[in-house]
Structure formats: C-alpha cells, structure tokens
N, C-alpha and C positions, 0 to 999 in steps of 0.2 A: 601222773593221772592229776600229780600231788597242787596243778596250779590253778584246775577248777575252782567252781566256785565252789563252795560250800552249802550244802542245802538245808539239811540238816545238824543238830550239833548241843550234845550234853555233857555237862561238864558236872563233877562232882556229882551226880544225880541220887541220891535215896529215897529210899522206897519202907515205910513199915508199916506193917501191918499189928494196931498197937503198941504194944510191945517186942516185937518181933522184928527186925532186921530185913526183910523179903532184898533189896540193893543196897549198897553201897557203896560211894563214892564212886561215881561210874561215869566215865568219859569214854564215850566217844563219837562217828565225825561218818555223814555220808556224805559224799562231795555228788558230783554232776555228772552222768553217764555215766553209772558206775555201784555194782553189786557188791554188797558188805553183808558177808555173812555170821551171824550167831554160832555157835553152836556148844552144845555141854549137855550133861544129864540131866534125867527128869527132875525136877524139883531145881534148881541151879536160881532160878529166877526168870527164863528168856519170853516167856510166856506175861509176865508185871511189867517189863523193862518196857515191849510195847504200848501197855499198856499206858504204859506213866510216859511213851512220848507223847500217843494219840491225843493224850486232857487225862483220859479213863479215870487216872484215880492222881490221887496227893499226888507232890514230888518233893524235896530239898535239893537244892543245885539253880544252877544253872542253865536256861535251854533256847536255843536258838531255832527258828525255822525261817526257811527263805532269805535268810542278813536279818532277822527282826528278834530282838533277845524279848524275852517272854517275861512278864515281869508279874505276879499273882497269877491264879487261876486262869484258864483258856476251854474257852468250847471247844467240847468237841469237834463242832459244828462252825464253827471259822478255820478252823483245822481243817477240813474240809475244804471248805471253801481257799484254802491257802494253796492248794496242794496237796495234803497229808491225806493216804487214800491207806486201811488200813483192809485185809481179807484174816478174820480172826481162825479157830484152828479150826470152830466147829459147825464157821461155813452161814452160822446161818441167815438161812436161805426160808423165806417163807414158800412155803410145800406146799399147797393147794392155790398156787397160784403159776402161772407159765414160765417157761425161762423168759419170752416177751416182755411178760411186764415186770416179773421180778430184774432183769435188765433196767426197764425206763425208772425203776424206784431206785435205781443208782445215779440215775441222773437229774433226784432232783434236786439236789441244791444248787448248780446251775438255773433248772428252770425256776426259781423260786428269785436270782439276779436273773429274771430277760433275756437266758441263752437261749435258743432257739433251735439247738444242733442234737440235739437227740437222735432225732432219724440216721443222719450222717455219724455218730459216733458208732450208733448201734451197728452200723454195716461196717466199719472199722473193723469190731466187737469180734462179730463174723467173718471177718477176714483172720479174722487174728485165731477164733474157736468154730472149722466148718463142721461142725461135730453139733454144737447151739444155734446152728444155723437149721438142719436137720432136725432141731430133737425141738422147736422154738415154741410150736404149742403145747408139747406138752409140759402137764405139769411137776414143781423140779422134783416132786418127791417119788417121782419113779425115774426117776436122772439114776444112772451106776455110780457110785464114790467120785470116779472123774470127771465125770458130766458135773458132775455141784465141785467138785471143784474147779473147773473153768466156771461155770458160772459165780460162782463168787468173787474171783480174779474180773469176769470180764463188765459184773454189778460195778463191783470199784472202781474199772477201767471208766466207765461211762462218767464219771464226774472227774473223767483228764485231772490224773495225779497227775504230781510233779516228783514225788518220791511215794513207790508203794511199798511197806508191807508186810510182808509172809509170815502168818502164821502156824508153822510145820503144814506144809501143802501139799507134803508127799506121806502124811499119815496115814495108813490104813490100804496104800495103791498099786495096782501090783507094779512091777519091774517093770512093764515095759509103760506102765500110765504114767508113770515116774519121770522117765525117760525124758514120754515128753511133757509134761509140768519144765521140766522141766530148760529144755529146749522152747519152751513157749519164753522162761525168765531170761531168757539171751534175748529174744526179740523182740523183747519189753525193750531188753540195754539199748538199742538200736532204733529200736521207735524215741528216744528219748526219756526213759522212765526209767529215772534213778530206782532200787531197790533194795530194801531193807529186810534178810532173807536172816528165819529165827527158824531152825532146822537139828532136831536128831539124824537124820542121814548126812553124817561129818564128809564122806564122798564123795558124794552127786553137790552137797553145798560149799566146799572148797574147790570143786571142779571147776565150778561155774560163777564162782563169784570172782570179787579183785580184791579183796582186800575182808581177814578174821576177824573177828574178835574171841576168846573163850571164854566163855561163864561158868562158872564153880560156885555156888556156894554163896548168887552173892555177886561176888566180885568180880573183874577179870582181871583170869591168873597168865593171861598167853595173847600176843592179838603181832598181825600183819602180813603181810606179802602171803594170800590165802596158796597161792606157790611154795613159799619156804615154809609155811605154815603144815602146807601137804606132805616136803620133806624132814620136818621138825620126829626125833626120834620119841619126842614126848606122846605130840599126838599121834605117829605112829600107833602107838604102845594102847595110850590111852581110847583111841576112839574108831579109830583107822583097821580094827583088828588084826593086824598084820606081827611079825615075828611070831607068833604061837603064846603069845600072850592073854591073857582073861585079861578084859573092858572093866577102866577101874578110870580114872580121875588123877589130874595131876595132883589136888590137893592130900590122895591118896598116899602117889606114889611120894611126895615129899616127905611125909609120916613115915616113913617105911624107912626113908634114908636116912 
C-alpha cells in the first residue's frame, strides 16, 4: 500500500491551548484506500488531532491535504469542498429534523458548488445504511444511538469525501452495533473512501485498520502496521486487556522500568 498516493499528511504538528501544549510534533499520514487508526487513553489528544486536521483549531507544523501544502490557516468549508470529512464524537445532528433533511444538509457544500446529485448520493447512503431508509421520516432525536451514528456518518458521506475522519464511532454502542459500524467502515474502504479512525476500542480499531498510531499525552509513542501493533506486547498490556494486566499506558510502563 506504500505506493498509493498520500491524501492527508501532517509533519511536526503542534497544538496548544494557551500555554498548555496538547499535541507535540505529530507526524501522521493517510494514503488512498487505507484505514488508519489512532488509539490512546482519554485525554491523549485524539479529538484535538482531528480538529486540527479539519482546520477547526490553529496549529503549527506542516500539513498536506490531497497533494497540496497548506500555507497558513485553511477554512474548514474549503477542506470539505476538497474532500475532507469529519464525524465528531457528539455526532451533532439536528434532533428536530428528519433523517432525510439531516442527510440533505450534508450535501450543502456540493449544492453550493453547482452539483445536483444529492438524490443519487442519498440513495447510496441508504444502500449503505438500510435502517436509515426505514426511518427516513423520523426526527433524528428519536433514533437509537447506533442509528444516530449511522446518520452522522451518512450525512458526512453526502459531501462525497475522499478522507473521512471518525471520532469514537463506537462510543456508547452495544457490541452488536459496534460490529455493524466497523463493518461499514470496511465497506467504505471498498468504496474508495480512506478513513482516519480515532477509537478507544483498540481491539476493534486495530482489527479493521491497515496502519495504527498510539497517541499518549499529545505525542505519538508507537506506530506501525495494525497487525504488528496487535501483537506488540506493549499494546497488548496497555490496550487489549490480555495477559491479566490492568489497563495502563505505554508511557506509564516506561516510567515503571
């Protein structure tokens, strides 16, 4: 996969909240046709990373999106137009609007640029998420947690992203619905959408992805092919809950040795 074009890349990415540095010298890349995951404990900076890549937070460092180097601040709307999508952790749906109307809002950026393919795109979303078709006239606020996650992903897909970033898509979902969401993530790759996946469910994330990063205290402490990370004793002890050890972090392990 290393010969595939790089769609999203950050080098030396730093983000600070006032004097507190939340991300330090992050190097990350996502290639075409690839699922990349970022795992790590609460407070590691995973959501901050996605927000910076999406242009929602000021950041230092160098970034390339779809082969173009970004110089200075880049408007989020422009990134959506270029093919970058984000499904936030809170999903941020319009609870009083129907499933159909929430999806149509996701197509606004393309409509604004003169594209009138939203009906066909919505049919593609319904094929990917049949449950949304069944509930298309229901208000989003009446959906289950899993259905809301599907709707949030479907709304982002209405903009036809080349890279879709997912922030904790399995949060609060049942094991059955979590399996369904990860099945859909794999289907997105088959449909040509690269995915950058931030997850606390490390086992499911590494199983679904091609490449992984471990983020702790704002720094990348480990990276590699997902299969290799799955078999790494440090990842097993800290994130996969095997071997009878209590969950910890790689940083904490290093401090103990």
